[in-house]
N, C-alpha and C positions, 0 to 999 in steps of 0.2 A: 504494500500500500504506500503510495507516494506521500512524502512528508513536505508540507509547504514551508516556505520561508516565513519569518515573523512578519505579520501584516501590520499595517498602521492602525492606530486606535480608531481613526476615522472610518477606515474600511470595515472594521469589526462592528462598530456602532451602526453604520449604515445597513449592514447585512441583517443584524438582529432587530433593528427598528422595523424592517420590512417583513421579517420572517418569524417573529416571535409567536405568532399564531396563524401559520400559513396552511394549516390542514383543516378542512371542513369536517368537524366531528359530529355534526348533526344535533348540536345543542341549541340553546336559545340564542337570542340576539347577543352580540358581543357586549360583555359587561354585566350580563344577567346572571342570576344564581345558576340557572340551567347551563349556561355557557361554561361557567367555571367548573361545574360538576362534570361536564363532558371532558374538559381539559384534564381534570384530575384523574378521571377514570382511564383516559388514554395514557397518562403518565404512569400510573400503576400497572397498566397492562404491559408497558414497555419495560418496567423495572419493578416487578412484583416483590422482589426481595427487600425493598426499602423498609417496609413497615415491620419486617422481621429482624433486620440486623441493625437498624438505626433506632436508638431509644428516644423517639420524639417526645415522649412524656417524662423524660428523666431530668428535666431542667427547670422545674417550677421555681419562680422567683429569681432566676439567674439570667444573665445577659448572653444572648445568642446572636451571632452575626452570620448571615448567609452572604457569601460573595458570589455574585451572579444569581440573584434570586429569581430572575425571570418574572413570570406572572404570580409568584409568591406561593406556589402550590405546596412546596415542602416547608417554607417558612410558616405557613398556616398550621401545619402539624405541630411545630414547636410552640406556636402561640396557643393553640388549643390545649397543649400540655402544661400551660401556665408560665412559660418563659417570657421574659421581656425581649422582644425580637427587633432586630434591625436588618434591613435588606439593602444591599448595594448592587447596582447594576450599571453597566456601561451604556445601556439602551434606555432612552427616555420613554419609548413606547412600552417597553417591558415594565418599567416602574409605574406608568399610568395604569396598566392592567392590574398590577399588584395592588395599587391603592384602591382601585375599584373592587377588587376581590375582597379586601379587608373591609371596605365600607359596606358592601352588601351582606357580609358575614357578621358585622358588628364586632370585629376584632381590632385590636390596636397593634400598631407597628410604626417604626420610624423608617423612612426610605431616603436613600442618598444616591444621587447620580455621581458615580465615581468609577475609576479604574481600580480593579482589585489589587493591582500592583503598586498603587499609591493611595492607600486608604487614609481618609481625613480624620483619623481617630488617634488619640494618645496611646502610647504603649500601655499594655495591661488593662485594656478596657472591657474584655469579654471573657466569659467562662468557656464558651464553645465557639469555634469557627467551623462552619459547614460550607463546603464548596463541591458541588456535584454537577458534572457535565459542563464545566466552564474552562478548566485548565487546558483541555485539548484544543480550544479555539482562541486562547488568550494571546494578545500581542507579546506579553512578558510572563510566561508561565512560572518561571523560577521566582520572579518578583512576587507573584501571588502567594506562593508557598512561604517566602520570607516574611511577607506582610502578615500572613495568617499567624505565624509564630510571634511576631512583634506585638500584635494587639492582644495576645492571650495573656491572661493572668497566670501567675505561678500555680501549678496544678491544673491548668486549663487543658482542654482537649481540642483537637482538630480532626474533622472527617473530610478527607480529600479523595477525589476520584479522577482517574484518567482512563482512556481506552487502551486495551491490550492489543499490541501489534500482532501477537501470535495467538489469536483467539479464533473461535469457530466463526465469528462474524467476519473477521478479516479474510479467512479462507473462503467463506461464502461470497464475499465481495469480489474476490479474485475470479470466482466462477460465474460472476454476472449478477448476483443479487444486489438490488439497489440498496444503497446505504444512506440513510437520512442525514442531511446537512454535511455530507462529505465535500460539497462545493463551497463551504464556508471559508472565508479568508483565514489562513493559518491552521486549518484542520491538520491535526497530527495524532499519531498513536505512539505508544511507549512500550518498550520492553520492561520487564520487571527490574533488571539492574538499573535502567535509566530512571525509573520511578524511585528506586531505593536511593539513588544519588541525590535526587531532588529533596528527599526527606531527611537528609543527613543533619540538618540544623535542629531537629527535634531530639529530645532526650530519649524518648521511646517511640517506637512505631511498630505496627503490625499490619501486614498487607494480606488481603484475601481476595480471591477471584469470585466475581458475582456475574449476574445476567447470563445464566446458563440457558441453553436452548430448551424451549418448551413448545408443545404443539400449539399451532396458531391458526386462527380462522382468517387472518388477514391476507393470506396467499390463496391463489385459485389454481385449478387445473392440475396438470402433471407436476408442477413445481410444489404445490401443496401436498400432493400424495407422497412425493419423494422426501420432502422435509418432515412431514408428520409421521409417516409410516416407516421410513427407513432411517433417516438421519438422527432424529431425536431418540428413538429406541436404542440405536447403536451407541450414541453418545452416553446415554444413561447407564450402559453396561460397563463403561470405563471405570477404573479405580478412581476413588474420590479425589486423590491428589492430582491425577491427570485432568479430571473434569474441571476442578477449580483453576488449574493452570491455563485452561482453554476458555475461561469466562471472558466475556467482552469487556467487563468493567474490572479494573484494579481499584479496590477500595482500601484506603489507608486510615487506620485509627491511630492518631498520634497524641503524644502528651508532652507538655512543657512542665518540667518539674522545678525549674528555678529561673 
């Protein structure tokens, strides 16, 4: 899979301003409760593991920052768990959507238009920094990781995600399966050693592979039969270690101890 050169901030912002909700999900009018419910269902359909491995309810009364909050779907999970939440995004359109989502849901959050690699917050401002599906598109990915550590308090945690270059999705893409947002400026994937290197500033970290293949109704015809009846069952018979190593998402759980 080709790796793009670092794009400009303006190029990344322009792409996501236009593409933040570019899929017709059959919900209600943009900004309505039904619209956001459809967006959230689509998100969990793409990454069903999130509610199992991320403790969204584990931060009541504590300060949580999401870098690249998009429409605020995951940020809302933290808010509903009782956290004080702040969302940062490079896209003004994304932040407008997130504000609408929180408004129609009656939830509270602070939103800031900013680059995740240059956060406008003092050091040691947050107990958790969450960044999912953002680093692979960022103009300065290592800057985001560095800033995530800087704004964490002692004992704070970061949950960071990148795409796995040696995953089942990467293989399927080489075989012609469409890959969402692969046309985005700066799109890149990572080997595990590359991700490990990015995380070296944290005192502790643990990486696990997620987004394993599951049967899907989104494909049609012979492609659906091959994927659902052959590929998924074959993948599920692999040893757990190999299955995790082939996950599309590398998810890192990091800690700053001092």
